[in-house]
C-alpha positions in Angstrom: 15.6 2.5 3.8 14.7 1.0 0.6 12.9 3.4 -1.7 10.6 1.1 -3.4 9.5 3.6 -6.1 13.5 3.8 -7.2 13.2 0.3 -7.9 10.6 0.8 -10.6 12.0 3.9 -11.5 9.1 5.8 -10.1 9.0 9.2 -8.1 7.5 8.7 -4.9 3.5 9.6 -5.1 0.7 8.4 -3.7 -1.2 8.6 -7.1 0.6 6.0 -9.5 0.1 4.6 -12.9 -0.5 1.2 -11.5 -0.5 -0.3 -15.0 2.9 1.1 -15.5 4.5 -0.3 -12.2 2.9 -4.2 -13.3 4.6 -3.5 -16.7 7.9 -2.4 -14.9 7.4 -5.6 -12.8 7.2 -8.2 -15.2 10.5 -6.5 -17.1 12.5 -6.6 -14.0 11.0 -10.4 -13.3 12.1 -11.0 -16.8 15.5 -10.2 -15.9 16.2 -11.5 -12.9 13.9 -14.4 -12.0 15.9 -17.3 -10.1 15.1 -19.6 -12.8 17.0 -18.2 -15.4 20.0 -18.6 -13.1 19.4 -22.3 -12.8 22.6 -23.2 -14.0 24.8 -20.5 -12.8 27.3 -20.8 -9.9 25.1 -20.8 -6.4 26.3 -17.0 -5.8 24.6 -15.7 -8.4 21.5 -17.8 -7.9 21.3 -16.6 -4.2 21.9 -13.1 -5.9 19.1 -13.6 -8.1 16.9 -15.3 -5.8 17.2 -11.7 -3.3 16.7 -9.0 -6.3 13.4 -11.3 -7.1 12.5 -11.2 -3.7 13.4 -7.5 -3.1 11.2 -6.5 -6.4 8.2 -8.4 -5.1 8.3 -6.9 -1.9 8.4 -3.3 -3.2 5.9 -4.3 -5.7 3.5 -6.1 -3.2 3.8 -2.4 -1.4 3.4 -0.1 -4.0 0.5 -1.8 -5.7 -1.6 -1.4 -2.7 -3.0 1.8 -1.7 -2.4 1.8 2.3 1.4 0.2 2.2 2.0 2.5 -0.6 1.0 5.3 1.8 3.1 3.7 4.7 6.0 4.0 2.6 5.7 7.4 1.7 5.5 8.2 5.2 8.5 6.1 6.0 10.8 7.6 3.4 9.2 11.2 4.6 10.7 10.4 8.1 7.7 9.0 9.9 8.2 6.0 12.5 4.8 4.4 11.8 5.5 1.9 15.0 5.7 5.5 17.1 2.4 6.0 15.5 0.4 3.2 16.2 1.4 3.0 19.6 -0.5 6.5 20.1 -3.8 6.3 21.5 -6.5 7.0 18.7 -8.5 10.0 19.1 -12.3 9.0 21.2 -14.2 10.2 17.8 -12.2 7.7 15.4 -12.6 4.8 17.8 -16.6 5.6 18.4 -16.9 6.4 14.5 -14.8 2.6 13.9 -17.3 0.9 16.4 -20.0 2.3 14.6 -18.6 1.0 11.1 -18.0 -1.8 12.7 -21.5 -2.9 14.3 -22.9 -1.7 10.7 -20.8 -4.6 8.9 -21.5 -6.9 11.4 -25.3 -6.2 10.4 -24.6 -6.0 6.9 -25.8 -9.8 6.0 -29.3 -9.5 7.5 -29.4 -5.8 5.8 -31.8 -6.2 2.6 -30.5 -5.3 -0.8 -30.8 -1.3 -0.8 -29.4 -1.0 2.7 -26.4 -3.1 1.7 -25.8 -1.0 -1.3 -26.0 2.3 0.8 -23.5 1.1 3.6 -21.3 -0.3 0.7 -21.4 2.9 -0.9 -20.7 4.9 2.6 -17.6 3.1 3.1 -16.4 3.5 -0.3 -17.1 7.1 -0.3 -14.8 7.3 3.2 -12.0 5.3 1.9 -11.7 7.9 -1.1 -12.2 10.6 1.2 -9.2 9.3 3.4 -7.0 9.0 0.3 -8.3 12.4 -0.6 -6.9 14.1 2.5 -4.2 11.9 2.9 -2.8 12.9 -0.8 -3.7 16.5 -0.1 -1.2 16.5 3.3 1.5 14.4 1.7 1.5 16.8 -1.5 1.7 19.7 0.8 4.5 18.4 2.7 2.0 18.5 6.0 2.7 15.5 7.5 4.3 15.9 11.1 
């Protein structure tokens, strides 16, 4: 498994400096962008295109919190596909159904209720990230 963090000389962690990630991405793309190899032999053009594609993939994974968390889990040896095949806890499914109902009714909400729902969703997202970070940093991800 490729460690996308090493592509940008970053330590594997959930909390990363996104500005630094973007800066390093731009530096790497300046060096190996396929356009710079337009006059080069075909094998160099292919190598540059492959390297640019790898850098783009790594950047796209690391810039998004959910995909970054998944990558960290994979680096730790967690089989994400096996996890996805496991049935979800009934409480989780019920919570998701209730949330989906609220979201479907979002357009009909008055502005105050819409703001409240948005805030609830954002709070749940932040709380989930904090739980992931705590478990990851405690090496409690089994």
